[in-house]
C-alpha positions, 0 to 999 in steps of 0.5 A: 500500500505504499503507492499513491492511490488515486480516488477518482470517485466518491465510491473509491473512498467508500471502498478504502474505508470498508463502507457500503457503496454510496447511495449517490455516485457524486455525493455522500454523507459518511457516518464516521463511526462506521469507517474502518481503515486498513490496519497498515494506516501509516502507509495510506496515501491518496489523491482525491478528485472530490471535496471533503468536509469533515465534522469529526470527534475523537479521531485517532489519526493524524492527517497529512495535507500535502507535506504538512500536518493537518492536526485536528486533535482539538478542532472539529471541522476540516475542509479538503479540496480536490487534487490534494495529496492526503495521508493518514497516520496513527495519533498517539495523542488521542486516547482509544475511544469511539470516533464519531462525526460525519464526512461529506464527500462532494464530487465537482461534477455534482456542482456542475452548472450551479453558482457554487461550481466556481464560488466554492473555489473562493472559500480560502479554508479549503487551502488551510494547513498546519493545525487549522481545523475549525473550532465550534461551540456546541450550538454551532456544531449542532447547526452544522450537523443539521445542515449535513443531515439535511443534505443527506435526507435530500439525496436519499429522497426521490430525486427530482429537478429541484434536488440538486439546487436544494442540496447545493444551497445547503452546501453553500449555507454550510460554507458561508457559516464556516467562513463566519466561524473561521473569521471569528477564530482568527479574531479570538486568536489575536495573540498568536496571530500578532506573533505571526505578523511580527515574524513576517515583519522581521523576516522582511526587514532582514530580507531587505537589509541584505545588499544582495537583492539584485541577485535574489530578486523580490521575495514572493508570497509563497516564500514568505508563507513557507518561511513561517510554515503556513499556506499562502492563503492562510497567511494572507487571511491572518495578515488581513485580519490583524493588519488589514493588508495582504502578504503582498502588501506587506512585502511592498511596504518593506520594499518601500521603506528600503527604497526611502532609506536609499533615496534619502541617504545615498546618491544612487540614481533612481535606476540604480536603486530600482536594480538594487531592490530586485526590479528588472525595470526601473519604471515598475519600481517608480510606479509602485513607489508612487502608488504607495507614497503618492510621490515619484522617487525623484519627488521624494528625494527632492524633499530631503535636499 
């Protein structure tokens, strides 16, 4: 079982979890207490072509999302997008107990020709990693569980021309509530989030303090996120919540501060400063500088003469 498995259909998960075939080929609500993974769970890795929304309790596994650990020891809900490499391993931190909860598996084909087929890609929590399962109150948990069961009741009923849209509406409502709860989660973790902001700011300060920018180029959003062990989307969400600005905007702010220092303390030309800051074209540097400061580099320099 060391090879990477490819779960193309919802039914493929049912097989590996020793479940009965799904009642609908494109959508299924799985009772997690009935899941029975193979004994050699540490060797199980797969790529899936469907969305998975989990509401799980007392799960004795570690989940690996790509190369990162997605630890839901305490969090309750997880959101996994298609085309992700998944893995499972035994979790020694969770005492033996009876796992429970639900897994909603939704193939993108089920969403075809609905508004959710595209809008589902805008929910950033499908890209979260590093212990960012969603925490819920008992009331919120019951609300989410009711929505999941509504979806199940609908696809179990006699399918008619309204069924797909009713189910899609329920999924969309669930995702919108998840968005609200994640936003609250960011706010209630202000201390941790401020620590991440401080790390990003120091990282960028150190990066731009280096005189080798001409060779290294400007830092990318992905590089910053990797450096603080977060996914790019999740890092930007934290920064926006705490500071109101994205990762890219933080990079630009650090760059402008470095540019201001060089414009006010050196005799380097505008072109030379642009190149030393990692820009290939001086015009791009001048445009960004004016966007950020409402002054051209030359106008800024004249203010110090």
